[in-house]
C-alpha positions in Angstrom: 50.5 51.7 -14.5 48.5 52.7 -11.5 44.8 53.4 -11.8 43.4 56.0 -9.6 39.9 55.7 -8.3 37.7 58.7 -8.6 36.3 60.0 -5.3 32.6 59.4 -4.7 32.3 56.4 -7.1 31.3 53.1 -5.4 32.9 49.8 -6.4 31.1 47.7 -9.0 31.4 44.4 -7.1 28.6 42.7 -5.1 29.3 41.8 -1.5 26.2 39.8 -0.7 25.0 36.3 -1.5 22.1 35.9 -3.9 19.5 33.9 -2.0 16.8 33.8 -4.7 17.9 30.5 -6.3 18.2 28.8 -2.9 14.7 30.0 -1.9 13.2 28.9 -5.3 14.7 25.4 -5.0 13.6 25.0 -1.4 10.0 26.0 -2.3 9.9 23.6 -5.2 11.0 20.8 -2.9 8.4 21.7 -0.3 5.6 21.6 -2.9 6.8 18.3 -4.3 6.9 16.8 -0.8 3.4 18.1 0.0 2.0 16.5 -3.2 3.9 13.2 -2.8 3.2 12.5 0.9 -0.5 11.7 0.6 0.2 9.4 -2.4 2.9 7.5 -0.4 0.6 7.0 2.6 -2.4 6.0 0.6 -3.0 2.3 0.1 -5.9 0.4 -1.3 -5.4 -2.7 0.8 -5.3 -2.3 4.6 -3.3 -5.0 6.2 -3.4 -5.9 9.9 -1.3 -8.5 11.7 -3.3 -11.6 12.4 -2.1 -11.6 16.1 -4.0 -8.4 16.9 -7.1 -9.8 15.2 -6.8 -13.1 17.1 -6.9 -11.5 20.5 -10.2 -9.8 19.7 -11.6 -13.0 18.2 -11.5 -14.7 21.5 -14.1 -12.3 23.0 -16.5 -12.8 20.1 -18.4 -15.9 19.2 -17.0 -18.0 16.3 -18.0 -16.5 13.0 -18.1 -17.9 9.6 -15.0 -17.0 7.5 -13.7 -17.9 4.1 -10.3 -19.4 3.9 -8.1 -18.9 0.8 -5.0 -21.0 0.6 -2.8 -20.1 -2.4 -1.0 -23.3 -3.2 0.5 -22.3 -6.6 0.5 -19.5 -9.1 -2.7 -20.9 -10.8 -4.4 -22.8 -8.0 -6.2 -21.6 -4.9 -8.0 -23.6 -2.2 -11.3 -21.9 -1.2 -12.5 -23.6 2.0 -10.4 -26.6 1.1 -11.9 -26.9 -2.4 -9.4 -26.4 -5.2 -10.2 -23.6 -7.7 -8.2 -22.1 -10.6 -7.1 -18.6 -9.8 -8.9 -17.3 -13.0 -12.2 -18.6 -11.7 -11.7 -17.4 -8.1 -14.2 -14.5 -8.4 -17.0 -16.7 -9.5 -16.5 -19.1 -6.6 -15.8 -16.4 -4.0 -18.6 -13.9 -4.7 -21.5 -16.2 -3.7 -19.7 -17.3 -0.6 -19.2 -13.7 0.5 -22.8 -12.8 -0.3 -24.0 -15.5 2.1 -21.5 -14.6 4.8 -22.7 -12.2 7.5 -19.3 -10.7 8.3 -17.5 -11.1 4.9 -14.2 -12.2 6.5 -11.5 -13.7 4.4 -8.3 -15.4 5.7 -5.5 -15.8 3.2 -2.6 -18.2 3.5 0.1 -18.2 0.8 2.7 -20.9 0.0 6.3 -19.8 0.0 6.9 -20.4 -3.7 4.0 -18.4 -5.0 5.0 -15.2 -6.9 4.1 -11.8 -5.3 1.9 -10.9 -8.3 -0.3 -13.9 -7.8 -0.7 -13.2 -4.1 -1.7 -9.6 -4.8 -4.1 -10.7 -7.5 -5.9 -13.0 -5.0 -6.1 -10.1 -2.5 -7.5 -7.8 -5.2 -10.1 -10.4 -6.3 -11.2 -10.9 -2.7 -11.6 -7.2 -2.2 -13.5 -6.7 -5.5 -15.9 -9.6 -4.6 -16.9 -7.8 -1.4 -14.6 -9.0 1.4 -14.7 -6.5 4.2 -11.9 -7.9 6.4 -8.9 -9.7 4.9 -6.5 -11.4 7.3 -3.1 -12.7 6.1 -1.6 -15.5 8.0 1.8 -17.1 7.7 5.4 -16.5 8.5 
C-alpha cells in the first residue's frame, strides 16, 4: 500500500547533529583541567640538581652546612654523628638555629625506602632548613 504525502507538510526527521552533549562534555573537561593543573604543578619540596648549586658555590666562600647521610630506614648520620630517625628533629633544630645559611645536604643509601627518605626531607624542612641539596646517583 502506498502512502501519499500531503502537500505543505514537512518531514518529521532531523537532519542536523545535536552538538549540545559534545559542548557540555568539552566544557566539563576544560573546568577539570583548569582545577587540576595548579595542584599537579604545586610541590612542597623544591628540588634542584646539586651540579647547578655546586657551580655557584665556587664563587662564594665556604659556608657551614649540615650533612645528613641516611644509612638505613631507622638511622641517619648528622654531621657524621649517628642519630635515630625518630630523634632527628631534636638533633637537627639546634644545628639549624646556629647556622647562618641553614643549608642541608642529604645523601641517601640505595637500600633506604622512599618513605624514610621523604620523612627525613620533611623533618629537615620543618626544623627550618632553607636550602636542601640532594646528592647521589
